[in-house]
N, C-alpha and C positions, 0 to 999 in steps of 0.2 A: 299509515298516512303521515304521522309525525316524521318518520325517517324520510319520506318522499319530499315533504315540505322542506326539511333541513337540507337535503341534497339540492333541491331547486334553489334554495337561498344561497348555498355555496357557489353554485354555478352562476347565479346572478351577480354575486360579488366579484367573482373572477372575471366575468365578461365585462362588468363595469370598470374593473381595474385595467384590463387590457385597453378598453376604450380611452381611459384617461391617459395612459402612456402613449397610445397611438396618436393622440392629439399633438404631442410634442415631438415624437421621433418617427412617425409614419407607421401605418398599419402593418405592413409586411415585416419591417424591422422589429416592431413590438412583438408580433406573434413569434418570430424566430427567437427573440431574447427569452420569452416566456418558455418556449419549448426547451431551450438549452438549460434554463434554470431548473425546470422540472427534472430534466435528465440527470443533472449533476447531483441532485439530492435523492433520487429514486434508486434504490438497490436494483440491479439488473435481474430480471427473472431468468433470462437465458443469454449466454454469451454468443457473440457472432462467430460463425464458422467461416473465417476469412481466408483459410488456406485451401487451395485447390489441389486435389490429389490426382496426378496424371496416371501413375502406374504403381502397382505393388508387386514385388517379386519376393514372395516368402521363402522360396527355395534358396535364393541368393542372399536373402536377408537385407534387401534394399527397398527404398521407397523413392519415387520421383515426384516432386512437387513443382507446381508452376512457380516461377521465380518471383520473389517479392522481398521487401525489406525483412519480413518476418522469416521466410523460409531460408534466407541467406545468412541468418544469424550464426555466428560461430559458437561451438560448444554443444552440450547435451541438453535435451528438452523433453518434456512430456507432450504428447499429441492426443488431444481428445477428439473423438469423432462420433458420428451418428447421434448427435444431440446429447453428448456426454454419456452415452451408454457404452462407449468403447474407449479404451486407453492403451496407448503404446508409448515406448520410449525410443527416442531417436538420438543417434550419435552425431558427431561433427560432420560437416559438409565433405563429401567425397568429390563431387564435381559441381562446379558453379557455372552453368551455361547462361546464355543470354535469355533464354525463355524457360529453362527448367533447372532444378536443383536436385541433386541426388544425395541421399543420406543413408547411413546404415540403420537398420532396425535392431535395436538392442533387445527389445522384448515387446511382446503383445500381451498385455496383462489381462484384458478381457475384451470381448467384442470381435467382430469380423472385419479386420482391417482390409482384407482382400476385396471386400465389397464396398468400402467407403469411397466416396468421391469428394467429400469436404471434411474439414476439421479445423482445429485451432491449436496453436502451440502455446505452451505456458512454461514458465521457468521453475515450477515447483519440483519437477522430476520425481521426488518421493511422494508417495500417496499417503503415508502415515508413519508414525514412529516405530511401528513393528518392522519396518524395513531397515532401521538403524541397528547397529551392533551395540545396543544399550537397553537396559530395562526401562520401562515407563509405567506410569499410572494414569488411569482416567480419573480426573478429579472434577470437583464442582466448585466454582467461585460464586458466592452469594452476592448478587448485585441488587440494586434497588428495584429492578424490574423482575427479579427472580433468579433461579439458578442458571449459571452459564457454564457449559462444559469447557474443560481445558485439559491439556496434556502436561504432566509433570515428568521431566526426564532428569534424574539426579546425576550429579557428578560421580565419577568412579569412586571417589572417597568422600566421606561425609563432609559437607560444606555448608557454611552459613551464607554463602554468596549466591545470589540468584539473578539471572537475566530473565526479564519479563518481555516476551515477544508479542508485538502488536502488528497484525497483518494489515494490508492495504484495502482500499475501496474496491468492492466487487470481488475480493479475494477471500480465502478462508485460511485457517491456521496451518494447513500443510505448506503454505508459502514460506513459512518461517523455519521449516525443518532444516534448511541448508545451514543455519547458524548453530545448530545443536552440537555438532562434533567439535568445532573449534572452541566452543564454550566448555564442553566437557574436558577437552585437552588442557584447558587453562584452569580447571578446578571449579567450574561454576555449574550450578543447577540451572535448568531451563524450564520456564513455565510458559506454555504456548496457549494464549487465551483467545476467547471469542468475545465479541461485544455486540451491543444492540443492533438489530437489523442486518446482521451479517449472514443470516440463514440458519445459524445454529443457536445463538444466544436469544434470549427473549426479545420481542419486538417492543419498540416504544409505541405510544398511542398513535402518533402520526405515521409510523413506519417509514420514516425518512432519515437520511444521513444529516448530521449536523456539521460535517466537514471538520470534525474535531471539537466543535463547541458543545456537544452533548456527550459524545462517546468517552471523553476523558474520565467521566465519573466511574466507568467500568474498569479503567486502569487503577483508579484509587481502590476499588474493591479487590482487584488482583493483588495490589500491594499489601492490603490488609491480610489477604489469604497467605501471602508469602511470609509476612511477619509472624502470623499465628503459627506457622509451621517452621519457625526457626531462622528466618532470614534476618541477617544483621546488616548486610550490604546489598544494595539493589542497583542494577543497571537496567534501564529501559531501552529496548531496541524497537524502532518503528520503521515500517516499510511503506513508502508512498504516503497515502493518507494516514497510515498508522504512525508515521513520523509526526504529522500535525497533531494527532491525538496524544502522542507521548509528550510532546512539547507543551500542549495545553495542560496536561496533568501536572507537569513540573511547575508551570506558572500559577496554576489555580489551587493547588493542594499542598498545604503544609505537611499533611500526613505522608504524601509521596516524598517530599524533600527531606523528611526526617532521616530516612535510611538511604537516600539516593546518593550514589557515588559516581555516576556517569550515565551518559546517553550515547547510543549508537543509532545512526540513521542511514538507511539504504534508500536512495532515490526519493528523498522526502518531498512532500507537498509543503513548501515553505510559503509561497506567495500565491494565494488563490486568484487574485486579480490577474497576475501574470499567466497563470495556468489557463484561465478561462479565455484570455486573449489568444494564447497559443492554440487552444482547441478550436477557436473560431477560425483561425487561419487554416488549420487542417481541414476544416469543413468548407473551405473556400468562401469564408465570410470575412468582412473587414475586421481588423483587430479591435475596433471600437465596440464590437458586439460584446466582448468580454466585460467591458465597463457597464454596458447596459444590463447584462446578467447580474452583475454585482448590485446594481440599483434595484433590480427585481427582488433578489434574495434579501436585501437589507431594508427594503421599503416597508411602509406600514401595511401595504396590501399584499406583501409577499406570501402570507399564509393562504390567502384566497387564490393566489395565482399558482402556487406550487404544492400546496398541501402540507407544508411544514407547520409545526405547532407554533413557532415564533420566528420572527425575522432573524436572519443570520447576518451579523455585521462582519463582513469579510475582513475589514481592516483591523478589527479587534483580534483576529486570529493570526496576525502577522507577527512572528517571533522576532523579526529584525527590529521592529519598532520597540520591542521590549527586551532587546538583547542584553541590556545592562542588568537585568534581573536574574540572569543565569549565573550559577557559581560552581558548576561541576564540569569536568572535562568531557569533551564529546569527540566521537569519531564520526565524520560525515563523509559518505561515499556517494558519488553521482557520476553519471556519464554525460559527456557533451553530446552524445548521439542518442540520448534517452528516447526521443520521439513521442513522448506523452507528457511528461512533466519537465519543462525546460530547466536547465541547470542554473539559470540566472539567479533565482531565489537563493539557492545554496551558496552561490558565490557571495551574494550580499551578506548572508548570515555569517559565513566564515570570515569575511572582511570586517564585520562588526565586532567579532570577538576572536581575534587571532590568538589571544592569550589562553583561550579555552578550547578552540576547535581545531582539530587535526583534519584537514580537508584533503581527501584523496580523490583525484579526478581520473576517470576512466575514459578511454576513447574506443568507440566501436559498439559496446553493449547497449541494448535497448532497455526499456524501463524495467527496473527491479531484476534484471538478468545479468548482473555483474558476476555473480558466482558462476553462472553457466558459461560465460565467455572466458573468464579468467579465474578458475576455481582455486588455483594455488595462491595467487596473489590475494584474492578476496578472503580466503580462509586464513591465510597467514596474518592479514591485517587484524582480523577479529581476535585471533588467538593471542598475538603479541600485545595488542592493546589491553586485553583483559589481564594478561600475565603481568603487565606493567602497572596495573592499577595501584599497587602499593607505592610506586615511585612517581606516578604521574602527578604533576603539579601544574598550575596555570602557566608558570614561566616556561614549561617545557615546549609550548607551542608558540611562543611569542614571535618567532621569526619564520613561522611556517604556515602562513595563511593559506597557501595552496601548494600541494605537492602533486605534480603531474607525472603519471606513470607512463 
């Protein structure tokens, strides 16, 4: 009975909050804003299978997909199918027709691809560190919520330099495997971490994302682990929301800054207001919806509406507004054709600190798929940037606010 009364109370609070918002912006718009606010902070239980499979010819080693922005992407990708019970790897486009796209099948790792009708493509490509030509360890990072699993992949030679990899929203640590080899080539260890509510690390009480405002604490714990195991110089690398998490760790933790010598960002979530506006337009909603979602997340009734433990002040998460507080070099990579996180936030961040930020603009790749489309360029950027760490100084990038490839 106490639990039922508590649930009823929470529902009542949420309903009342929606009613208050509806008085000022309209019932339909209010409901939509609340829906999107919940969606952005709730870890997905299942990823949408948005790729239609037309034909599979295992004998010829080819697959035909219905044409879309995703299936037309250049490069190599993983393909999950049958609700993530099957996985294959696809090569670059062979034939790009008006209605169908043909790609080579590089491998079928598990599952019956010949029976699949739908799937989803991702940029991970690698399933785990066991696929890399390098030793690795399964390790545990002690966080305030409990033990969080991580992969430690050491450099070829003993090194006190560590790159801590922070994956993005709705992703898992295999997303960051693509950066391991260039880091090893440059003489850096790699620690691929998990963080709260990502499906592997311990859950927070509300089981919701904080958009970087809560997860950064787990990066502090990872930094502590690295230092305890010999790290003297640390670079944080964040992907998508992982970029937001990494930047919040830099801004909020003296412990992180003590050993920090650089930050690398792949398709980072810089400006959440801008991202939410963009997502609204993708869903055929007015751009103003993003501003309403920001109000829901940050308002005093945000917890009742979304289930978050505390309101999220999106403006406080904007690194551009606090750009003068950063003091380490950064490598920032983003695509103008990202399709999920607009590049505008990265442009503003790079323009705010051209003395620190080397900004590499890609054209064509979609969100966090820069390696897939241009592996040599992307790998070379990371390797050379890490190799130059001894010589990198703020003045190095003074005249290079944007480098277009």
